[in-house]
C-alpha positions, 0 to 999 in steps of 0.5 A, a space after each residue: 430432300 434429306 437423302 440428296 443432303 447426304 448424296 444419296 438418291 431415289 432412282 424410282 419416285 415410286 419407292 417414296 410415293 404417298 403409298 410404296 408398293 411392292 417393296 420399292 421403299 426397302 429396295 431403295 434403302 438397300 441400294 443406298 445403305 446396304 443391308 438392314 441392321 437389327 433394331 437393337 443397333 438402333 442409335 443416333 443418326 440410325 434411319 428407320 423405315 416404319 409402317 402405318 398400315 398392314 405392315 407394309 413399309 411406308 414411312 422413313 424417320 431418323 433417330 436422335 438423342 433424346 435430352 432427357 434420355 433415350 431416342 427421339 424420332 424425327 420425321 415428316 408427319 403428315 397429320 401435322 403437315 410438318 417435320 416433327 421430333 418426339 420421344 421414340 416410345 414403344 408405339 412408334 418403336 413398334 412401327 419400326 420394320 428396318 434399321 439402317 446405318 448411313 
């Protein structure tokens, strides 16, 4: 829904299924946003691709500014069954595999 709100789309729904496979998620992100930028380019509005498993990209979030400094992460978090915002700490930052600028 967030992609549609900014005029982007994912052609192949397998790219963002419960468990994306074979690089479909990364391919969909590149089709919509171009080449990823380095993690050092992280900023407000950056779109991050993350992994929860064995290094395979399987999750997407948006970076925002934390009110007390640093970054926060906005994403749909399945264990809580809702969209959440929290500090982008080292644990979450280590999950980032790619960063895109919209």
